[in-house]
N, C-alpha and C positions, 0 to 999 in steps of 0.2 A: 504494500500500500504506500503510495506517495502522498506527501503532504505539501501543499503550498498554502498561502493564506492571504486574506485581505487584511491589511494592517492599517488602522486608522491613525493618521498623523494630523490632528487638528481638524481640518475641514475637507480632507480628501480620503477616499478609500483606494488604497494602492494594492494591487495584486503582485506580490513579489515573485520573481522568476525562479528563485532558488527552490529546489525540491530535495528534501531529506527523506531517505528511505530507511524505515525502521521495521519493515515487514517481517524480518527474520530475527528480531530481537537484538540487532546490533547496537553497540554503543558508538558514539561519535564525538569528535571535536568540532566545534564551530568557531573559527577564528575570523577576525575582521577588525578594521579600525573602529574606534569609538564612534557611536551615534550612527552607524550604518543601518541599525534597525534589528540587530541580532536578538535582543531580549524581547522586543515586540513580536517578532516573527515566531519565536519559540512559544510565547504565550498563546498566540493564535493557532499555531500548528499542533501543539500538544497541551490542550487545556487541562487534561487530567493528570499531568505529571506532578510529582513532588518536587518542590523548588527550594534551593538554597542560594541566596544572593550574597556574595562576599563583599559587595559594596555596602551592605548593611553592617554598621559597626558592631552590633551585638553578635551577629552571626560570624563575622570575621574574628572577633576576639575569642569567641568560644572555640573555633576550629584551629586558630593559630596556636593556642595554648595546648589543646588536646585534640589532634586530628582524629583519634580513635572514636571520638563521640559521634562522628558521622555513622560509623558502623553500629554503634549502640543504639542510636536514634532509629535507624532504618530497621534494625532487627527487632526493635520493640513495637513496631507498627503492627496493628492487628491483621492487616492484609499486606502481603508483599507488593510493593509498587512495581508497575510494569516499566516505568521510566523515571529516573531521578535526574533533574537538571541542576547543575552547579554553575552559576554565573560568576565571571571573573575568577576562574579557577586558578589562574597564575598567581594570585595573591597568597595562596597557601599551597605551595608545591607538595608538601607532605600528604595532602589529602589524596593524591593520586595513588599512593600505596594502599590506602583504604579502599579506594575505588577498584583497584586491581583485585583486591581480596574479595570484594562483594561481587564482582563479575564472575570470578572463578568459583567461589563457594556457594553463592546464593543465586547465581544466574540472573542478576539484576542488570538492566540496561541503563547506561548513563549518557546524558547529553552534557558535554563539557564546553562551556562557552568562555571566550576571552578575547582580549585585544592585543595580547603579546605573549609569545612563547619564549621570549628572551630569558626571563627569570627562570623558567623551567629548564631551559637548555644550560644556562650558566650553573645551575645547582644540580645538574645531572639528575633531574627529576624523572620519575617513572612515567614514561609516555605510553605505557600499556603495551608495548611490543607488538603492534599490529592488531591489537584487540579492539581498536576503535577506528571507524572510518574518519576521514578528514574532509571538512568542508570549509570554504572561505566565502564570506559574505562581503559584497562590495556596496558602494553607494548606489543610488538609483540609476537604472538603465533608462534611456529615453523611451524604451518600449513598455516600461512599467507606468509611465506617466500619461494620464488622460490629457488630451489637448497639449501635447508636448511642445515646449517653446525652447528652441535651441539657444537663442541669444540669452535668454534668462538663465538657462542651465550653465552656460559657459561663464556667466558672471557670478552666480550664487554658488556653484559647485554641486556635487552629487549627493550630499548628505540630505536626507528627507526634510529635516527641520529647516535647513537653510533654503532649499529650493521652494518649499511650500510657504515660507514666510519671507518673501523677497524684500519687503521693506525693512526687515530687521536683519537681513543676512550679514551685513558688515559687523553689526554688534555680535551676532552669534559666532562669526569667524574669529573676532578678537577674543571672545570667551573661550572658544575651542582651542586656539593656539596657546593661550595662557594656561588653560587646564591641562593641555597635553604636556607643556613644559613642567608644570607643577606635579601632576600625578604620575605621568609615565617616566619622566626623566629624573626629577629631584627625588620623589618618593622612593623610586626603585634604585636610586644611587647609580644610574647608568653612566653619568659623566661627572667629572670633578669641576671642570671649568664651564659653568653655565653661561657666562657672558660670551665666551668663544662659540659655544654651541648655538646660542641665539644668533650670532652673526653668521654662522655657517648656514642656518636655515634660510636666511635672506639671500645669501649668495647661491645656495643650491636651487632656490626657486627660479633663478635666472637661467639655470642649466636644464630646466624641465624639457623633456623630449630631445635632449642632446646627448652626444657621446661625452662622457665626463673626463675632464682633465684634473686629476687629483692634485697635481703639483700647483696648477694655477689657483685652484680653490684654496689650497693650503697657504699659499702666499697672500691671498686676499684676506684670509681669516687670521693669519699669524700663528698657525700651529703646524705640526709636521704632516706630511702626506699620510703617514700611518694613522694619525689621529683622525684625519678626514675620512679615511677608509672605515675606521671604527664608527664614526658618526653616521656614515651611510648604512652600515650594518644595523645600527640602532633604528634608523628609519624603516629599514626593510623588516626587521623583526617585530616592529610595532605596527606594521601594515600601513605605514604612511607613504611609502614609495615602493616601486617595483623595478626590477632590472629586465631589460629586453636584450637577449643575446644576439650576436650577429650570426647570419647564415654563412657557414664556411665549408660546406661540403664540396670537395673537388673543384675549387675555383680555377679557372684558366688564368685569371689575372689577380693581382694582389687586392685583397679586400681589407676593410677596416676590421680589426680584431677585438676592439674594446666594446663593451656593452653600452647601450643607451639607458637612461633612467627616466621614469615618469612618476610624478606625484600621484597618489591614489585619488586625490580630489583637486580639481582645477580651481575651485574656490580658494583653497589654501594657497595655491600658487599665486593667484591674483592678490591675495591679502599680503603675503610675504614680499612679493615684488612691488607692492604699492601701486597696483593698477587701479585707475579710477573708474574704469568701465570700458568694455570693448564692444565694438560693433563690426559687422562684416565689412571687409575692405581694408582693414588695418593688419599689419604684420602680426601683432599680438593675437588677433582673432585667429589667424592661421595656426599659430602654435597651440592655442587653446583647443582648436578643432582637432588637431592631431592627438592631443592628450585625450580628448573625448573618444575618438575612434579606438585608441588603445584601451581606454576604460571599458568600452563595449566588448571588445575582443577578449579582454581579460575576464570580464564577468561571464561571457559566453563559455570561455575555456573552463572557468571554475564551476559553472552550473551544469553545462551540457557536455563538455568534451575534455575532461581533465587529462586525457592521454595524448591530446593534440598539442604539438609544440607551436610556439609563437616565436618569431625572430624578425630581424630586419636585414637588408642587404645593402651594402655600401662599398663602392669601389674607392680606392685611394684618390682617384681624380674627381671625387665628389658626385658621382652618379649614384643615386640611392633609390631604393624602394622601401617605403615605410614599414610594411608588415608582410612577412611570409608566414602562411598558415600551413601547418603540417609539413609533409615532404614535398614542398612546392606545389601542393594541390591548388592553392589560391595565393595570389600576390595582390596586395592592396596599397594604393596610394591615397592619402588624405589631402585633399586640396580644397581649401575654403574659398573657392572661386565660383562666380556665377557664370563663367564662360571658360571651360577647360580648353587650353590651347595645345598645340603640338609640343611645346616645351614641357608641359606637364606630363607628357607620355614618354619622355626620353628614358627614364629609369626602367619602366616596365618593358619597353622595347629592347633595351640592352640586356635585361634579365633573360628575356626569351632568346636572344641571340647567344647568350652565354649558356643557357640551359634550355634547349629546345623542348624538353619534356615538361616544362612549366605549364601548369594547367590554367585555370581561370585567372584572368587579369582584370582588376576592377579599380576604377577611380571613384572614390566617394567625394561628392562635391555639393555645391549649392545650386546647381542647375535644377530646373523644375521638371524636365522631361528626360526619361532614360533613353540612351542611344548606344549604338555599338559602332566602333570604328571599322574601317575596311580590314584591318589586321586583327580584329576580334577583341579589342579592349572595350570593356563595358564602362560606360559613363553613367553612374547611378546617383540620383538625388539621395541625400542622407536618409530621408524617410523610407525610400525603397530599400536601401541597404539594411536598415533596422529590421524590416520585414523579412528580407532574405536571411539575415543572420539568425533571427529568433524563431521564424516560422519554418524555414526550409533548411536550417542548420548548415548554411553555405553549400548545400548539396554534397557535403562530405559523407562518405560511407561510414 
């Protein structure tokens, strides 16, 4: 049995695309950045589950001092629960030993939700050795939003509360970044030099959707390159950013070998980079549009096709294709243009020349009518691309 849910955020009902399968009694981890809607989704999808929220101070204090109380509480229940959900599980890593025991001895299923696995990894916590499925929840997909407004989304970001409260989105972003620094970074002791990390966030935002030069960022922030690498690791482990690896299989010519990185939320990028607002036609809108296409592809990969690789292709002479899906089944360019020109097609054409087996080639853009070039490149309006991605699964087998 699959579950998805209608989740109410203020004035809208949103049907999230994530589906969690617990039909055979599996346990699962659900990771994702703060405020993506994990808790609300789990409440809607599994209303009968027993819940423990470690953001509640009393619950946290009880289990932090005595993790074994979880086992005692559950075994004292008159009816064995089918599913137990623990929210923000990373706050008490020792609970995972108790969870492991209850899975093995009592055949209880667990839903373990959190915004960061970093503390668990650093403490060598019990990650259940394959006994729990892994899911990642992202911010809103455009396909989840009734009457989807692209310009609004690229200015507010993908977090439900921010998009659905456009007039307060800047205030919410300020609070979000401040809370992230306070709760995820300071409280967990992830960095010692908080001012340097704060400066790093602003500089990193300018590198969104780019190949990262650690040395340049280190010089701008005034710390070592290794420290910058550690800072990026923190962002990745807390689901604030993601890396996109280059496609490097049997190239005839030299290709870029360093990864690109993307912030998980384009609203955070705008806030950190001090963007006042972006509209179609400006360069910043183009970068935000590329971030959004990556966001949609990453959400699709997480929810529908976790075994499908995502990559990018870039020659050293600056010929590039934004996204490679699978084993060259699909190649995608993100162009925030209302008129796609021959120059926009150069990367896709050179990719086909380099790899004749390359399959579907798509330009996602702002044009209003889909069309196909003489050499088979599909020019798709972004709304058509969303339908292709989420309804037809990109036609991947």
